[in-house]
MOPAC internal coordinates of N, CA, C and O (Angstrom, degrees):
PM7 1SCF
backbone

  N    0.0000 0     0.00 0     0.00 0    0    0    0
  C    1.4858 1     0.00 0     0.00 0    1    0    0
  C    1.6205 1   109.20 1     0.00 0    2    1    0
  O    1.2310 1   121.62 1   -50.36 1    3    2    1
  N    1.3144 1   114.51 1   129.64 1    3    2    1
  C    1.3771 1   118.68 1   179.38 1    5    3    2
  C    1.5231 1   114.89 1   -57.77 1    6    5    3
  O    1.2310 1   118.38 1   -29.72 1    7    6    5
  N    1.3320 1   120.70 1   150.28 1    7    6    5
  C    1.4776 1   121.22 1  -172.43 1    9    7    6
  C    1.6099 1   110.37 1   -64.67 1   10    9    7
  O    1.2310 1   119.87 1   147.77 1   11   10    9
  N    1.2873 1   117.86 1   -32.23 1   11   10    9
  C    1.4449 1   118.63 1  -179.98 1   13   11   10
  C    1.5431 1   111.41 1   -67.11 1   14   13   11
  O    1.2310 1   121.90 1   134.67 1   15   14   13
  N    1.3678 1   113.97 1   -45.33 1   15   14   13
  C    1.4363 1   121.47 1   174.09 1   17   15   14
  C    1.5724 1   113.96 1   -60.86 1   18   17   15
  O    1.2310 1   120.54 1   141.43 1   19   18   17
  N    1.2610 1   116.56 1   -38.57 1   19   18   17
  C    1.4774 1   122.44 1   177.50 1   21   19   18
  C    1.4709 1   107.93 1   -65.89 1   22   21   19
  O    1.2310 1   116.64 1   139.18 1   23   22   21
  N    1.2739 1   123.99 1   -40.82 1   23   22   21
  C    1.4574 1   124.74 1   178.78 1   25   23   22
  C    1.5054 1   110.38 1   -66.81 1   26   25   23
  O    1.2310 1   118.92 1   139.91 1   27   26   25
  N    1.3404 1   119.66 1   -40.09 1   27   26   25
  C    1.4833 1   121.82 1   173.98 1   29   27   26
  C    1.4846 1   113.41 1   -62.64 1   30   29   27
  O    1.2310 1   121.23 1   139.64 1   31   30   29
  N    1.3171 1   115.26 1   -40.36 1   31   30   29
  C    1.5410 1   120.33 1  -178.37 1   33   31   30
  C    1.5840 1   106.70 1   -68.28 1   34   33   31
  O    1.2310 1   121.18 1   139.58 1   35   34   33
  N    1.2945 1   115.35 1   -40.42 1   35   34   33
  C    1.5156 1   116.69 1  -179.69 1   37   35   34
  C    1.5736 1   109.96 1   -64.69 1   38   37   35
  O    1.2310 1   121.39 1   133.28 1   39   38   37
  N    1.3757 1   114.94 1   -46.72 1   39   38   37
  C    1.4395 1   116.94 1   176.68 1   41   39   38
  C    1.5283 1   114.00 1   -58.64 1   42   41   39
  O    1.2310 1   120.34 1   141.54 1   43   42   41
  N    1.2787 1   116.95 1   -38.46 1   43   42   41
  C    1.4464 1   123.60 1   179.97 1   45   43   42
  C    1.4841 1   110.22 1   -62.77 1   46   45   43
  O    1.2310 1   121.12 1   133.19 1   47   46   45
  N    1.3275 1   115.46 1   -46.81 1   47   46   45
  C    1.4710 1   123.94 1  -178.15 1   49   47   46
  C    1.5925 1   109.57 1   -60.17 1   50   49   47
  O    1.2310 1   121.47 1   136.18 1   51   50   49
  N    1.3476 1   114.79 1   -43.82 1   51   50   49
  C    1.4796 1   117.55 1   174.98 1   53   51   50
  C    1.4480 1   113.76 1   -59.65 1   54   53   51
  O    1.2310 1   119.30 1   136.14 1   55   54   53
  N    1.3512 1   118.94 1   -43.86 1   55   54   53
  C    1.4239 1   124.69 1   179.11 1   57   55   54
  C    1.5387 1   111.02 1   -65.49 1   58   57   55
  O    1.2310 1   121.03 1   138.22 1   59   58   57
  N    1.3627 1   115.64 1   -41.78 1   59   58   57
  C    1.4810 1   122.17 1   177.71 1   61   59   58
  C    1.4684 1   110.41 1   -61.59 1   62   61   59
  O    1.2310 1   117.95 1   139.45 1   63   62   61
  N    1.2889 1   121.51 1   -40.55 1   63   62   61
  C    1.4413 1   123.40 1   179.30 1   65   63   62
  C    1.5155 1   112.56 1   -62.15 1   66   65   63
  O    1.2310 1   119.34 1   141.99 1   67   66   65
  N    1.3736 1   118.86 1   -38.01 1   67   66   65
  C    1.4253 1   122.28 1   176.77 1   69   67   66
  C    1.5258 1   108.91 1   -70.16 1   70   69   67
  O    1.2310 1   120.64 1   132.01 1   71   70   69
  N    1.2807 1   116.39 1   -47.99 1   71   70   69
  C    1.4521 1   120.64 1  -179.50 1   73   71   70
  C    1.5778 1   115.03 1   -58.60 1   74   73   71
  O    1.2310 1   123.82 1   129.92 1   75   74   73
  N    1.4285 1   110.28 1   -50.08 1   75   74   73
  C    1.4174 1   112.69 1   176.43 1   77   75   74
  C    1.5393 1   117.90 1   -63.49 1   78   77   75
  O    1.2310 1   121.29 1   146.72 1   79   78   77
  N    1.3202 1   115.14 1   -33.28 1   79   78   77
  C    1.4434 1   119.91 1   176.86 1   81   79   78
  C    1.5030 1   110.48 1   -69.20 1   82   81   79
  O    1.2310 1   119.84 1   139.35 1   83   82   81
  N    1.2879 1   117.92 1   -40.65 1   83   82   81
  C    1.4850 1   121.44 1   175.04 1   85   83   82
  C    1.4307 1   111.80 1   -60.70 1   86   85   83
  O    1.2310 1   117.70 1   135.22 1   87   86   85
  N    1.2983 1   121.99 1   -44.78 1   87   86   85
  C    1.4616 1   123.04 1   177.48 1   89   87   86
  C    1.5012 1   112.52 1   -60.63 1   90   89   87
  O    1.2310 1   122.83 1   133.66 1   91   90   89
  N    1.3600 1   112.18 1   -46.34 1   91   90   89
  C    1.4652 1   111.81 1  -175.58 1   93   91   90
  C    1.4579 1   112.48 1   -68.80 1   94   93   91
  O    1.2310 1   117.75 1   148.90 1   95   94   93
  N    1.2875 1   121.89 1   -31.10 1   95   94   93
  C    1.4681 1   130.28 1   173.98 1   97   95   94
  C    1.5638 1   109.72 1   -60.32 1   98   97   95
  O    1.2310 1   120.34 1   145.93 1   99   98   97
  N    1.2586 1   116.96 1   -34.07 1   99   98   97
  C    1.4725 1   124.94 1   179.86 1  101   99   98
  C    1.5403 1   112.42 1   -95.52 1  102  101   99
  O    1.2310 1   120.67 1  -168.92 1  103  102  101
  N    1.2733 1   116.33 1    11.08 1  103  102  101
  C    1.4159 1   121.00 1  -178.54 1  105  103  102
  C    1.4890 1   115.45 1    56.12 1  106  105  103
  O    1.2310 1   120.53 1  -143.01 1  107  106  105
  N    1.3325 1   116.58 1    36.99 1  107  106  105
  C    1.4229 1   124.05 1   179.89 1  109  107  106
  C    1.6372 1   107.79 1  -112.04 1  110  109  107
  O    1.2310 1   120.04 1   -17.64 1  111  110  109
  N    1.2335 1   117.53 1   162.36 1  111  110  109
  C    1.4640 1   120.49 1   178.61 1  113  111  110
  C    1.5123 1   108.50 1   -69.70 1  114  113  111
  O    1.2310 1   117.45 1   -39.37 1  115  114  113
  N    1.3244 1   122.46 1   140.63 1  115  114  113
  C    1.4230 1   124.51 1   173.96 1  117  115  114
  C    1.5801 1   108.02 1   -72.38 1  118  117  115
  O    1.2310 1   120.79 1   -22.11 1  119  118  117
  N    1.4088 1   116.10 1   157.89 1  119  118  117
  C    1.3729 1   120.96 1  -172.93 1  121  119  118
  C    1.5767 1   109.24 1   -65.72 1  122  121  119
  O    1.2310 1   121.81 1   -31.05 1  123  122  121
  N    1.2978 1   114.13 1   148.95 1  123  122  121
  C    1.5595 1   119.19 1   178.56 1  125  123  122
  C    1.5038 1   110.50 1   112.81 1  126  125  123
  O    1.2310 1   122.79 1     3.33 1  127  126  125
  N    1.2763 1   112.27 1  -176.67 1  127  126  125
  C    1.5476 1   117.83 1  -179.41 1  129  127  126
  C    1.5040 1   108.69 1  -117.24 1  130  129  127
  O    1.2310 1   121.34 1   -53.85 1  131  130  129
  N    1.3486 1   115.03 1   126.15 1  131  130  129
  C    1.4505 1   120.20 1   179.83 1  133  131  130
  C    1.4860 1   111.41 1   -61.78 1  134  133  131
  O    1.2310 1   117.99 1   -37.65 1  135  134  133
  N    1.2928 1   121.44 1   142.35 1  135  134  133
  C    1.4711 1   125.20 1   179.75 1  137  135  134
  C    1.5163 1   106.96 1   -76.14 1  138  137  135
  O    1.2310 1   119.21 1    -3.50 1  139  138  137
  N    1.3121 1   119.12 1   176.50 1  139  138  137
  C    1.3976 1   119.83 1  -178.37 1  141  139  138
  C    1.5774 1   116.38 1   -56.91 1  142  141  139
  O    1.2310 1   118.83 1   146.87 1  143  142  141
  N    1.3717 1   119.83 1   -33.13 1  143  142  141
  C    1.3644 1   120.59 1  -177.97 1  145  143  142
  C    1.5607 1   108.06 1   -90.16 1  146  145  143
  O    1.2310 1   118.77 1   172.36 1  147  146  145
  N    1.2546 1   119.95 1    -7.64 1  147  146  145
  C    1.4413 1   126.78 1  -179.46 1  149  147  146
  C    1.6358 1   112.93 1    67.09 1  150  149  147
  O    1.2310 1   120.71 1  -170.92 1  151  150  149
  N    1.2699 1   116.25 1     9.08 1  151  150  149
  C    1.3729 1   120.87 1   176.56 1  153  151  150
  C    1.5656 1   112.07 1   -78.37 1  154  153  151
  O    1.2310 1   122.03 1   142.03 1  155  154  153
  N    1.3714 1   113.73 1   -37.97 1  155  154  153
  C    1.4381 1   120.10 1   179.15 1  157  155  154
  C    1.5336 1   112.55 1  -111.85 1  158  157  155
  O    1.2310 1   118.48 1   -23.49 1  159  158  157
  N    1.2687 1   120.51 1   156.51 1  159  158  157
  C    1.4365 1   125.79 1   178.90 1  161  159  158
  C    1.5490 1   106.66 1  -121.01 1  162  161  159
  O    1.2310 1   122.76 1   -49.13 1  163  162  161
  N    1.2691 1   112.31 1   130.87 1  163  162  161
  C    1.5469 1   117.38 1  -177.35 1  165  163  162
  C    1.5391 1   108.69 1  -105.25 1  166  165  163
  O    1.2310 1   121.51 1   -38.14 1  167  166  165
  N    1.2633 1   114.71 1   141.86 1  167  166  165
  C    1.5434 1   119.98 1  -178.33 1  169  167  166
  C    1.4829 1   106.63 1  -149.39 1  170  169  167
  O    1.2310 1   121.83 1   -39.42 1  171  170  169
  N    1.3096 1   114.11 1   140.58 1  171  170  169
  C    1.4865 1   121.39 1   173.06 1  173  171  170
  C    1.4707 1   106.48 1  -102.15 1  174  173  171
  O    1.2310 1   120.63 1   -41.43 1  175  174  173
  N    1.4089 1   116.39 1   138.57 1  175  174  173
  C    1.3956 1   122.65 1   178.03 1  177  175  174
  C    1.6001 1   105.59 1   -81.57 1  178  177  175
  O    1.2310 1   121.18 1   -62.45 1  179  178  177
  N    1.3679 1   115.35 1   117.55 1  179  178  177
  C    1.4565 1   120.21 1  -172.67 1  181  179  178
  C    1.5933 1   108.39 1   -57.29 1  182  181  179
  O    1.2310 1   121.13 1   -48.02 1  183  182  181
  N    1.3326 1   115.45 1   131.98 1  183  182  181
  C    1.3988 1   121.34 1   172.56 1  185  183  182
  C    1.5688 1   112.85 1    83.38 1  186  185  183
  O    1.2310 1   120.33 1   172.83 1  187  186  185
  N    1.3213 1   116.97 1    -7.17 1  187  186  185
  C    1.4765 1   120.79 1  -177.32 1  189  187  186
  C    1.5346 1   109.13 1  -118.62 1  190  189  187
  O    1.2310 1   121.20 1   -24.01 1  191  190  189
  N    1.3585 1   115.32 1   155.99 1  191  190  189
  C    1.5164 1   118.60 1   176.10 1  193  191  190
  C    1.4995 1   112.09 1   -89.28 1  194  193  191
  O    1.2310 1   121.83 1  -126.66 1  195  194  193
  N    1.4336 1   114.10 1    53.34 1  195  194  193
  C    1.4555 1   118.37 1  -175.05 1  197  195  194
  C    1.5704 1   107.05 1  -134.39 1  198  197  195
  O    1.2310 1   122.20 1   -49.20 1  199  198  197
  N    1.3358 1   113.39 1   130.80 1  199  198  197
  C    1.4183 1   122.06 1   172.10 1  201  199  198
  C    1.4817 1   109.73 1  -117.97 1  202  201  199
  O    1.2310 1   120.79 1   -44.79 1  203  202  201
  N    1.3538 1   116.09 1   135.21 1  203  202  201
  C    1.4734 1   125.04 1   176.09 1  205  203  202
  C    1.4817 1   112.51 1  -109.50 1  206  205  203
  O    1.2310 1   119.11 1   -34.42 1  207  206  205
  N    1.3322 1   119.31 1   145.58 1  207  206  205
  C    1.4709 1   120.75 1   160.36 1  209  207  206
  C    1.5577 1   107.14 1  -120.31 1  210  209  207
  O    1.2310 1   122.61 1   -46.49 1  211  210  209
  N    1.2955 1   112.61 1   133.51 1  211  210  209
  C    1.4862 1   114.25 1  -179.94 1  213  211  210
  C    1.5556 1   113.58 1  -137.43 1  214  213  211
  O    1.2310 1   121.43 1   -16.46 1  215  214  213
  N    1.2435 1   114.87 1   163.54 1  215  214  213
  C    1.5147 1   119.07 1   178.39 1  217  215  214
  C    1.4702 1   104.52 1  -122.13 1  218  217  215
  O    1.2310 1   122.65 1   -26.10 1  219  218  217
  N    1.4445 1   112.52 1   153.90 1  219  218  217
  C    1.3790 1   120.13 1   174.04 1  221  219  218
  C    1.5020 1   111.59 1  -109.07 1  222  221  219
  O    1.2310 1   120.98 1   -48.84 1  223  222  221
  N    1.3725 1   115.74 1   131.16 1  223  222  221
  C    1.4614 1   121.53 1  -175.99 1  225  223  222
  C    1.5717 1   106.51 1  -117.63 1  226  225  223
  O    1.2310 1   123.01 1   -78.16 1  227  226  225
  N    1.3392 1   111.83 1   101.84 1  227  226  225
  C    1.4958 1   116.02 1  -178.04 1  229  227  226
  C    1.4970 1   112.67 1   -67.40 1  230  229  227
  O    1.2310 1   121.06 1   142.47 1  231  230  229
  N    1.3248 1   115.58 1   -37.53 1  231  230  229
  C    1.4487 1   118.40 1  -175.13 1  233  231  230
  C    1.5330 1   115.57 1   -62.55 1  234  233  231
  O    1.2310 1   119.95 1   149.98 1  235  234  233
  N    1.2629 1   117.70 1   -30.02 1  235  234  233
  C    1.4823 1   122.56 1   178.30 1  237  235  234
  C    1.4601 1   112.65 1  -112.80 1  238  237  235
  O    1.2310 1   119.91 1  -173.79 1  239  238  237
  N    1.3789 1   117.78 1     6.21 1  239  238  237
  C    1.4378 1   124.24 1   178.99 1  241  239  238
  C    1.5200 1   112.91 1    51.67 1  242  241  239
  O    1.2310 1   120.91 1  -123.21 1  243  242  241
  N    1.3182 1   115.86 1    56.79 1  243  242  241
  C    1.5275 1   122.00 1  -175.52 1  245  243  242
  C    1.5036 1   106.78 1  -145.59 1  246  245  243
  O    1.2310 1   123.15 1   -16.00 1  247  246  245
  N    1.2998 1   111.57 1   164.00 1  247  246  245
  C    1.5050 1   124.31 1   160.88 1  249  247  246
  C    1.4260 1   109.95 1  -115.63 1  250  249  247
  O    1.2310 1   122.76 1   -28.07 1  251  250  249
  N    1.3701 1   112.32 1   151.93 1  251  250  249
  C    1.4824 1   119.99 1   177.80 1  253  251  250
  C    1.4423 1   108.01 1  -127.86 1  254  253  251
  O    1.2310 1   119.40 1   -42.04 1  255  254  253
  N    1.3199 1   118.76 1   137.96 1  255  254  253
  C    1.4390 1   122.60 1  -178.24 1  257  255  254
  C    1.4977 1   110.74 1  -115.61 1  258  257  255
  O    1.2310 1   120.11 1   -84.23 1  259  258  257
  N    1.3775 1   117.39 1    95.77 1  259  258  257
  C    1.4001 1   121.54 1  -177.24 1  261  259  258
  C    1.4954 1   117.90 1   -84.30 1  262  261  259
  O    1.2310 1   122.66 1   164.80 1  263  262  261
  N    1.4403 1   112.51 1   -15.20 1  263  262  261
  C    1.4279 1   116.41 1   178.11 1  265  263  262
  C    1.5862 1   112.53 1  -134.97 1  266  265  263
  O    1.2310 1   121.42 1   -51.96 1  267  266  265
  N    1.2510 1   114.88 1   128.04 1  267  266  265
  C    1.4760 1   124.68 1   173.68 1  269  267  266
  C    1.5741 1   107.71 1  -125.32 1  270  269  267
  O    1.2310 1   119.67 1   -62.10 1  271  270  269
  N    1.2721 1   118.24 1   117.90 1  271  270  269
  C    1.3884 1   124.35 1  -179.13 1  273  271  270
  C    1.4693 1   110.16 1  -114.66 1  274  273  271
  O    1.2310 1   121.21 1   -66.04 1  275  274  273
  N    1.3835 1   115.29 1   113.96 1  275  274  273
  C    1.4200 1   122.11 1   177.03 1  277  275  274
  C    1.5014 1   110.76 1  -106.45 1  278  277  275
  O    1.2310 1   121.15 1   -62.57 1  279  278  277
  N    1.3744 1   115.40 1   117.43 1  279  278  277
  C    1.4623 1   120.04 1  -173.30 1  281  279  278
  C    1.5337 1   108.07 1   -95.67 1  282  281  279
  O    1.2310 1   122.31 1   -73.42 1  283  282  281
  N    1.3052 1   113.18 1   106.58 1  283  282  281
  C    1.5385 1   115.46 1  -175.56 1  285  283  282
  C    1.5141 1   111.64 1   -94.50 1  286  285  283
  O    1.2310 1   120.10 1   180.00 1  287  286  285

């Protein structure tokens, strides 16, 4: 992944964590589309060839990103 794209992805993940955390604190769904099993949430980074899948962990107040797909 090119360095400029990596920086954009990193900044997006930081903003996503804040947005997802705020949604969960307000009992709203986090941003993105739930996958078929609803364990993961899929989201496309607007304007970039990157898709993330993440999980929300209420007990430790965190999100985890097990999948990053960069479409080159």
